[in-house]
C-alpha positions in Angstrom: 87.1 119.6 114.3 88.1 116.0 115.1 89.5 113.7 112.4 89.6 109.9 112.6 92.0 107.7 110.7 89.5 106.9 107.9 89.0 110.6 107.1 92.7 111.3 107.2 93.3 108.5 104.8 90.7 109.9 102.4 92.2 113.4 102.6 95.7 112.1 102.1 94.6 110.2 99.0 92.7 113.1 97.6 95.7 115.5 98.1 98.1 113.1 96.5 95.9 112.7 93.4 95.4 116.4 93.2 99.1 117.1 93.5 99.9 114.5 90.8 97.6 116.4 88.3 99.8 119.5 88.7 103.0 117.7 87.5 104.5 118.6 84.2 106.7 115.6 84.2 104.6 112.5 83.2 106.8 110.2 85.4 106.3 112.3 88.5 102.6 112.5 87.7 102.3 108.7 87.4 104.3 108.0 90.6 102.3 110.5 92.7 99.1 109.3 91.2 100.0 105.7 92.0 100.7 106.7 95.6 97.3 108.5 95.7 95.5 105.5 94.2 97.2 103.2 96.8 95.9 105.4 99.6 92.5 105.4 98.0 92.5 101.6 97.8 93.3 101.5 101.6 90.6 104.1 102.2 88.1 102.1 100.2 88.9 99.0 102.1 88.5 100.9 105.4 85.0 102.1 104.4 84.0 98.9 102.6 83.5 100.6 99.3 84.5 98.1 96.7 83.9 100.5 93.7 86.5 102.8 95.2 88.9 99.9 95.7 88.4 98.5 92.2 88.6 101.8 90.3 91.8 102.9 92.1 93.4 99.5 92.0 92.9 99.6 88.2 94.3 103.1 87.9 97.3 102.1 90.0 97.9 99.2 87.6 97.7 101.5 84.6 100.2 103.8 86.2 102.6 100.9 86.8 102.2 99.6 83.3 103.0 103.0 81.7 105.9 103.6 84.1 107.4 100.2 83.0 106.7 101.0 79.4 108.5 104.4 79.7 111.4 102.8 81.4 111.8 100.2 78.7 111.5 102.8 75.9 114.1 104.9 77.7 116.5 101.9 77.9 116.0 101.0 74.2 117.0 104.5 73.1 120.3 104.4 75.0 122.9 102.2 73.5 125.1 102.0 76.6 124.2 101.6 80.3 123.4 105.0 81.8 122.3 106.2 85.2 118.8 104.8 84.4 120.1 101.2 84.8 117.1 100.1 86.9 113.4 101.1 87.3 114.2 102.4 90.7 117.0 104.7 89.4 114.7 105.8 86.5 111.9 106.9 88.9 114.2 108.4 91.5 116.0 110.5 88.9 112.6 111.9 87.8 111.7 112.8 91.4 114.8 114.9 92.0 
């Protein structure tokens, strides 16, 4: 069974999205789903499938929107600076 780069990209995208759906932590789910969607966008471009590109680009934007929203809500609930002082720290702390 021989795989080419296009097939590998499709499988990686599918696996990332599937793994994201098993997450209990919504931040981890959104991050992994974003990564999977990004791979699907690349895959869609490689096979010239604009519906795949458009749908997954939209879902990726939705994931980013809600990650930013969760980060902002988290910062509003803390009165002093915490270890979640940046969006990068916020997401990295959820991935640990």
